[in-house]
C-alpha positions as CSV (number, residue, x, y, z in Angstrom):
1,M,5.4,-16.6,-131.1
2,S,3.1,-16.2,-134.1
3,E,2.1,-13.0,-135.9
4,I,-1.5,-11.9,-136.3
5,K,-1.9,-10.7,-139.9
6,V,-4.6,-9.1,-142.0
7,P,-6.0,-11.8,-144.2
8,A,-6.9,-11.5,-147.9
9,M,-10.5,-10.4,-148.2
10,G,-11.5,-10.7,-151.8
11,E,-11.4,-8.6,-154.9
12,S,-11.0,-4.9,-154.7
13,I,-10.3,-4.8,-151.0
14,T,-6.7,-3.9,-150.2
15,E,-7.0,-2.4,-146.7
16,G,-9.3,-2.1,-143.7
17,T,-9.7,-0.3,-140.4
18,V,-9.3,-2.0,-137.0
19,S,-12.8,-1.6,-135.6
20,R,-12.3,-3.1,-132.2
21,W,-10.1,-5.6,-130.3
22,M,-12.2,-8.3,-128.5
23,V,-9.2,-9.1,-126.3
24,K,-6.5,-7.2,-124.6
25,E,-2.7,-7.7,-124.2
26,G,-2.1,-10.6,-121.7
27,D,-5.4,-12.3,-122.3
28,T,-5.4,-16.1,-122.9
29,V,-7.2,-17.1,-126.1
30,N,-8.1,-20.5,-127.6
31,Q,-7.8,-21.5,-131.3
32,G,-10.8,-20.1,-133.2
33,D,-11.5,-17.3,-130.6
34,V,-12.3,-13.9,-132.2
35,L,-9.4,-11.5,-131.7
36,L,-10.6,-8.4,-133.4
37,E,-13.2,-7.0,-135.9
38,L,-11.9,-5.4,-139.1
39,E,-14.0,-2.9,-140.9
40,T,-13.7,-2.9,-144.7
41,D,-15.3,-0.9,-147.5
42,K,-18.0,-3.6,-147.9
43,V,-18.3,-5.7,-144.8
44,N,-16.9,-6.2,-141.2
45,I,-14.7,-9.2,-140.8
46,E,-13.8,-11.1,-137.7
47,I,-10.2,-12.3,-137.4
48,S,-9.8,-15.4,-135.2
49,A,-6.8,-16.9,-133.5
50,E,-5.1,-19.6,-135.5
51,E,-3.7,-21.2,-132.4
52,S,-4.1,-21.1,-128.6
53,G,-1.9,-18.9,-126.6
54,V,-1.6,-15.4,-125.0
55,L,-2.1,-12.1,-126.9
56,E,1.4,-10.8,-126.4
57,K,1.2,-7.4,-128.2
58,I,-1.3,-5.3,-130.0
59,I,0.6,-3.5,-132.8
60,R,-2.2,-1.7,-134.6
61,Q,-4.8,0.1,-132.4
62,E,-8.5,0.6,-132.9
63,G,-9.2,3.2,-135.7
64,E,-5.9,2.6,-137.5
65,T,-5.9,1.7,-141.2
66,V,-4.1,-1.6,-142.0
67,E,-3.2,-3.3,-145.3
68,I,-3.6,-6.9,-146.5
69,G,-0.8,-9.1,-145.0
70,E,0.2,-6.5,-142.4
71,T,1.1,-7.7,-138.9
72,I,-1.3,-6.2,-136.4
73,G,-0.4,-8.2,-133.3
74,T,1.6,-11.1,-131.9
75,L,0.4,-14.3,-130.1
76,S,2.7,-16.4,-127.9
77,A,2.1,-20.1,-128.0
78,G,1.0,-21.9,-124.8
79,S,-1.8,-21.8,-122.3
80,G,-0.6,-18.4,-120.9
81,G,-1.2,-19.5,-117.3
82,G,2.4,-18.4,-116.3
83,S,2.7,-15.3,-118.4
84,G,-0.7,-13.8,-117.4
85,A,0.1,-13.5,-113.7
86,P,3.3,-11.4,-113.9
87,A,1.5,-9.0,-116.3
88,S,-0.9,-7.9,-113.5
89,E,1.8,-7.4,-110.8
90,P,3.7,-4.6,-112.6
91,V,0.4,-2.8,-112.9
92,A,-0.2,-3.0,-109.2
93,E,3.3,-1.7,-108.5
94,E,2.8,1.2,-110.9
95,K,-0.3,2.2,-109.0
96,K,1.5,2.1,-105.7
97,A,4.2,4.4,-107.1
98,V,1.6,6.9,-108.4
99,I,-0.7,7.0,-105.4
100,P,1.5,9.4,-103.2
101,A,1.9,11.8,-106.1
102,P,-1.6,13.5,-106.0
103,E,-1.0,14.6,-102.4
104,A,1.5,17.2,-103.3
105,P,-0.6,19.5,-105.5
106,T,-3.2,20.4,-102.8
107,P,-2.3,24.1,-102.5
108,P,-3.4,25.4,-106.0
109,P,-7.1,26.4,-105.1
110,A,-5.8,29.9,-104.2
111,P,-6.0,31.4,-107.7
112,V,-9.8,31.6,-107.5
113,A,-9.4,35.1,-105.9
114,A,-8.6,36.5,-109.4
115,A,-12.3,36.4,-110.4
116,P,-13.6,39.2,-108.1
117,E,-11.0,41.7,-109.4
118,S,-12.2,41.1,-113.0
119,S,-15.8,41.5,-112.1
120,D,-15.1,44.7,-110.0
121,S,-13.4,46.3,-113.0
122,A,-16.3,45.4,-115.2
123,K,-18.6,47.6,-113.0
124,T,-16.8,50.7,-114.2
125,A,-17.7,50.1,-117.9
126,S,-20.8,50.4,-119.9
127,P,-22.6,47.2,-121.1
128,S,-21.7,47.9,-124.7
129,A,-18.0,48.4,-123.7
130,R,-17.9,45.2,-121.7
131,K,-19.4,43.3,-124.7
132,L,-17.0,44.7,-127.2
133,A,-14.1,44.1,-124.9
134,R,-15.1,40.4,-124.6
135,E,-15.4,40.1,-128.3
136,R,-11.9,41.6,-128.9
137,G,-10.2,39.8,-126.0
138,I,-9.3,43.1,-124.2
139,E,-8.9,43.4,-120.5
140,L,-11.0,46.4,-119.3
141,D,-8.3,47.4,-116.8
142,Q,-6.0,48.0,-119.7
143,V,-8.4,50.4,-121.5
144,Q,-7.7,54.1,-121.0
145,S,-10.9,56.0,-120.2
146,K,-11.7,59.6,-121.5
147,D,-14.4,60.0,-118.9
148,P,-13.6,62.3,-115.9
149,I,-14.8,59.6,-113.4
150,G,-13.0,56.8,-115.2
151,R,-16.0,54.9,-116.7
152,V,-15.1,53.0,-119.8
153,Y,-17.3,53.4,-122.9
154,Q,-17.5,51.7,-126.3
155,D,-15.3,54.3,-128.0
156,D,-12.6,53.8,-125.4
157,V,-12.5,50.1,-126.3
158,K,-12.4,50.8,-130.0
159,S,-9.5,53.1,-129.7
160,H,-7.6,50.7,-127.3
161,N,-5.6,49.1,-130.2
162,N,-4.2,52.5,-131.1
163,Q,-2.9,53.3,-127.6
164,A,0.7,52.8,-126.6
165,P,1.4,49.4,-125.0
166,A,2.9,51.1,-121.8
167,P,-0.3,51.1,-119.8
168,A,-0.4,47.3,-120.0
169,A,2.3,47.0,-117.4
170,P,0.3,47.6,-114.1
171,P,-2.0,44.5,-114.4
172,A,1.2,42.3,-114.2
173,S,0.9,42.4,-110.4
174,K,-2.5,40.7,-110.6
175,A,-2.9,36.9,-110.4
176,P,-2.8,35.5,-114.0
177,A,-5.5,32.9,-113.3
178,A,-8.4,34.7,-115.0
179,P,-9.9,32.7,-117.8
180,S,-8.7,33.6,-121.3
181,A,-11.2,35.7,-123.3
182,P,-12.6,34.7,-126.6
183,A,-10.6,35.5,-129.7
184,A,-11.3,38.9,-131.5
185,G,-14.5,38.8,-133.5
186,S,-15.7,35.5,-132.0
187,S,-19.1,34.9,-130.6
188,T,-19.6,35.4,-126.8
189,Y,-20.9,31.8,-126.5
190,T,-19.4,28.7,-128.0
191,K,-22.1,26.7,-129.8
192,P,-22.1,23.0,-129.1
193,V,-20.9,20.6,-131.8
194,E,-20.1,17.0,-131.9
195,R,-17.3,15.6,-134.2
196,Q,-17.6,12.0,-135.3
197,R,-15.1,10.0,-137.3
198,M,-16.6,8.8,-140.6
199,S,-16.8,5.1,-140.8
200,R,-14.7,3.4,-143.5
201,R,-17.9,2.2,-145.2
202,R,-19.5,5.7,-145.1
203,A,-16.3,7.2,-146.5
204,T,-16.2,4.6,-149.3
205,I,-19.9,5.2,-150.1
206,A,-19.2,9.0,-150.3
207,K,-16.2,8.4,-152.5
208,R,-18.0,6.1,-154.9
209,L,-21.0,8.3,-155.3
210,V,-18.8,11.3,-156.2
211,E,-16.8,9.1,-158.6
212,A,-20.1,7.9,-160.2
213,Q,-21.2,11.5,-160.9
214,Q,-17.7,12.5,-162.2
215,T,-17.0,9.6,-164.5
216,A,-20.5,8.7,-165.9
217,A,-22.7,10.7,-168.1
218,M,-25.6,10.1,-165.8
219,L,-29.2,11.0,-166.8
220,T,-32.5,10.0,-165.3
221,T,-35.9,9.4,-166.9
222,F,-39.2,9.0,-165.1
223,N,-42.5,7.2,-165.5
224,E,-45.3,6.1,-163.2
225,V,-46.9,2.8,-162.6
226,D,-50.5,2.0,-161.8
227,M,-50.1,-0.5,-159.0
228,T,-53.8,-1.6,-159.0
229,A,-53.2,-5.0,-160.6
230,I,-50.3,-5.9,-158.4
231,M,-52.1,-4.9,-155.3
232,D,-55.1,-7.0,-156.4
233,V,-52.9,-10.1,-157.0
234,R,-51.2,-9.7,-153.6
235,K,-54.6,-9.3,-151.9
236,R,-56.0,-12.4,-153.5
237,R,-52.9,-14.6,-153.3
238,K,-50.9,-13.4,-150.2
239,D,-52.4,-15.9,-147.7
240,K,-52.0,-19.0,-149.9
241,F,-48.5,-17.8,-151.0
242,K,-47.3,-17.4,-147.4
243,E,-48.9,-20.7,-146.4
244,K,-47.1,-22.5,-149.2
245,H,-43.7,-20.8,-149.2
246,E,-43.5,-19.4,-145.6
247,I,-42.6,-15.9,-146.9
248,N,-44.7,-12.8,-147.6
249,L,-45.5,-11.8,-151.2
250,G,-44.0,-8.4,-151.4
251,F,-43.5,-5.9,-154.2
252,M,-39.8,-6.5,-154.7
253,S,-40.3,-9.9,-156.5
254,F,-42.6,-8.2,-159.0
255,F,-40.1,-5.4,-159.7
256,T,-37.2,-7.9,-159.9
257,K,-39.1,-10.0,-162.5
258,A,-40.1,-6.9,-164.4
259,V,-36.5,-5.6,-164.5
260,V,-35.1,-8.9,-165.7
261,G,-37.8,-9.0,-168.5
262,A,-36.8,-5.4,-169.6
263,L,-33.1,-6.2,-169.4
264,K,-33.5,-9.1,-171.8
265,K,-35.1,-6.7,-174.3
266,F,-32.4,-4.0,-173.8
267,P,-29.2,-5.8,-173.1
268,T,-27.0,-2.7,-173.1
269,I,-28.5,-1.6,-169.8
270,N,-27.2,-4.9,-168.3
271,A,-23.6,-4.1,-169.3
272,E,-20.6,-2.1,-168.1
273,I,-17.9,-0.1,-169.8
274,D,-14.3,-1.5,-169.8
275,G,-12.0,1.1,-171.4
276,E,-13.3,1.4,-175.0
277,D,-15.2,-1.9,-174.8
278,V,-18.8,-2.5,-173.8
279,V,-19.1,-5.8,-171.8
280,L,-22.6,-7.2,-172.3
281,K,-23.6,-9.6,-169.4
282,K,-25.6,-12.6,-170.3
283,Y,-26.7,-13.2,-166.7
284,Y,-28.9,-11.3,-164.3
285,D,-27.5,-10.7,-160.9
286,I,-29.8,-8.0,-159.4
287,G,-28.5,-5.8,-156.6
288,I,-31.0,-4.8,-154.0
289,A,-30.1,-1.6,-152.1
290,V,-30.5,-2.0,-148.3
291,S,-30.2,0.7,-145.7
292,A,-28.2,-0.7,-142.8
293,K,-26.8,0.9,-139.7
294,E,-23.3,1.3,-141.2
295,G,-24.7,2.8,-144.4
296,L,-26.1,1.7,-147.7
297,V,-25.1,-1.8,-148.9
298,V,-26.2,-3.6,-152.1
299,P,-26.3,-7.3,-151.7
300,V,-27.0,-9.3,-154.9
301,V,-29.7,-11.7,-155.8
302,R,-27.9,-14.2,-158.1
303,D,-29.4,-15.5,-161.3
304,A,-32.7,-13.7,-160.7
305,D,-34.0,-14.8,-164.1
306,R,-34.0,-18.4,-162.9
307,L,-35.8,-17.8,-159.6
308,G,-39.5,-17.8,-158.9
309,F,-41.4,-15.2,-156.9
310,A,-40.9,-17.1,-153.6
311,E,-37.2,-17.7,-154.2
312,I,-36.7,-14.0,-154.9
313,E,-38.6,-12.9,-151.8
314,K,-36.6,-15.4,-149.6
315,S,-33.3,-14.2,-151.1
316,I,-34.1,-10.6,-150.5
317,A,-35.4,-11.2,-147.0
318,D,-32.2,-13.2,-146.1
319,L,-29.9,-10.6,-147.5
320,A,-31.7,-7.7,-145.8
321,S,-31.5,-9.6,-142.5
322,K,-27.8,-10.1,-142.9
323,A,-27.3,-6.5,-143.8
324,R,-29.0,-5.3,-140.7
325,S,-27.2,-7.7,-138.4
326,N,-23.8,-6.9,-140.1
327,T,-23.2,-10.5,-141.2
328,L,-23.1,-10.1,-145.0
329,A,-20.2,-12.0,-146.6
330,L,-18.1,-10.5,-149.4
331,S,-19.7,-13.0,-151.8
332,D,-23.1,-11.5,-151.0
333,L,-21.9,-8.1,-152.3
334,Q,-19.6,-8.8,-155.2
335,G,-20.7,-8.4,-158.8
336,G,-24.2,-7.4,-159.7
337,T,-25.4,-6.3,-163.2
338,F,-28.2,-3.9,-162.3
339,T,-29.5,-2.4,-159.1
340,I,-33.0,-1.7,-157.6
341,T,-33.4,0.8,-154.8
342,N,-36.6,1.5,-152.9
343,G,-36.8,4.9,-151.4
344,G,-40.6,4.5,-151.0
345,T,-40.0,2.5,-147.8
346,F,-38.9,5.8,-146.2
347,G,-41.7,7.9,-147.8
348,S,-39.9,9.2,-150.8
349,L,-42.3,10.3,-153.6
350,L,-39.7,11.0,-156.2
351,S,-35.9,10.9,-156.4
352,T,-32.9,10.5,-158.7
353,P,-30.9,7.4,-157.9
354,I,-27.1,7.5,-158.4
355,L,-25.5,4.7,-160.4
356,N,-23.8,1.9,-158.6
357,T,-20.7,1.8,-160.8
358,P,-19.5,0.0,-162.8
359,Q,-23.2,-0.8,-163.5
360,V,-24.8,1.5,-166.1
361,G,-28.4,1.4,-164.8
362,I,-30.3,1.7,-161.6
363,L,-34.1,1.7,-161.0
364,G,-35.6,3.8,-158.2
365,M,-39.0,2.8,-156.7
366,H,-41.0,5.2,-154.6
367,K,-44.0,5.6,-152.4
368,I,-47.4,4.3,-153.5
369,Q,-49.9,7.1,-153.3
370,L,-53.5,7.4,-154.3
371,R,-53.9,9.9,-157.1
372,P,-56.7,10.8,-159.5
373,V,-56.2,9.1,-162.9
374,A,-58.1,9.6,-166.1
375,I,-59.5,6.2,-167.1
376,D,-61.0,7.6,-170.3
377,A,-62.4,10.9,-171.6
378,E,-65.2,10.8,-169.1
379,R,-64.0,9.0,-166.0
380,M,-61.6,9.7,-163.3
381,E,-60.6,7.2,-160.6
382,N,-58.3,7.3,-157.5
383,R,-55.5,4.8,-158.3
384,P,-52.5,3.6,-156.3
385,M,-49.7,5.2,-158.3
386,M,-45.9,4.9,-158.0
387,Y,-43.3,7.1,-159.7
388,I,-40.3,5.1,-161.0
389,A,-37.0,6.5,-162.1
390,L,-34.2,5.0,-164.2
391,S,-30.8,6.6,-163.9
392,Y,-28.5,5.4,-166.7
393,D,-25.0,6.1,-168.2
394,H,-25.6,8.1,-171.4
395,R,-22.2,7.1,-172.7
396,I,-23.6,3.7,-174.0
397,I,-27.3,4.1,-173.4
398,D,-29.4,6.4,-175.7
399,G,-32.2,8.3,-174.2
400,S,-34.8,6.5,-176.4
401,E,-33.5,3.2,-175.2
402,A,-33.7,4.2,-171.5
403,V,-37.3,5.5,-172.0
404,R,-38.4,2.3,-173.8
405,F,-36.8,0.2,-171.0
406,L,-38.7,2.1,-168.4
407,V,-42.0,1.8,-170.4
408,T,-41.4,-2.0,-170.6
409,V,-41.0,-2.2,-166.8
410,K,-44.2,-0.2,-166.4
411,E,-46.1,-2.4,-168.8
412,L,-44.9,-5.6,-167.1
413,L,-45.9,-4.3,-163.7
414,E,-49.3,-3.2,-164.8
415,D,-49.9,-6.7,-166.2
416,P,-48.4,-9.0,-163.5
417,E,-49.5,-12.2,-165.2
418,S,-47.2,-11.4,-168.1
419,L,-44.2,-11.6,-165.7
420,L,-44.7,-15.4,-165.7
421,I,-44.2,-15.4,-169.4
422,E,-41.8,-12.5,-170.0
423,G,-39.5,-13.5,-167.0
């Protein structure tokens, strides 16, 4: 018999959640077969059988949190041909033993007769009295009426709590099958809700976002970019670009190149804080925020300063595809020196991105929108404009530095040819 253990999964990951078992107890598996899927803070990982055999026992169930190295199941060696058959026979015997049991409880339908009595008594009360009685959980038969003909009014229900408990005895002879009334002060109707367990990734995202706001002195500065030149380049070059590189020429390669050029001029924004030290990074691994089904993930384009436009576009397309198919590896997510997030794909006109700690800077892109722009003192033109935002950690980045960084990004984007030189 061998133990199925949670494998080591890379830096900063110490635990996970059993997402789902692909096999059940008694199933025969071959070496390399996927046994279960484990959900971690960053990616979902498949755990495979290290040898052939029979899944003898599942120790940790779906939804349970497990730690690295923990035993979550056992696998018995062998083909499992002999052990699989007996497992099904006890189940059949159990069913035989349980089948006669449901025949005994056939008499209970009788308690339905209790409902008419409750509705009859309700006829002797005013509508407001009935409503108040339901809200307070009071049986109308127990309310003493001051009316000569016995009709119950709202004042009678209000004073019911001050009455002696003795009159409550007579209803004891009635069948106790009437449905329980709502608690005092509650609404007459229960409003529908649906409770869903937060996924591990969503819970981690929430935790990290709150930590970023609590630990960093985060500020945001804004600017806008005239996208006319980039759109012109894309219009003129997109067909030849795709024909040559088999990938579309998008906006992200321009922004990645512009960010790298600006980071080289302002190295503190490509750093992180380690205690009382500032760690300046001499490489440019740019995280690209991607919205996936399980939540936001930030895969990383490695050494973006060494890549051409086509290589950047292919890297981003590949990472985005992996994110949406939930096949990102841990190596795709680790590290990163600066992040770009594009809320414009969802129609966002302006937003304040939150830092992807321990990084100290993140650039937010937004929707391109035609707006009137003053060309000079006499002319106005409608131009495709985009607001951009830089959130930064004010602990090591001064406001003037952040503003100049964003201005540099703007200037490089408005003069796309310069990206070939500055990048």
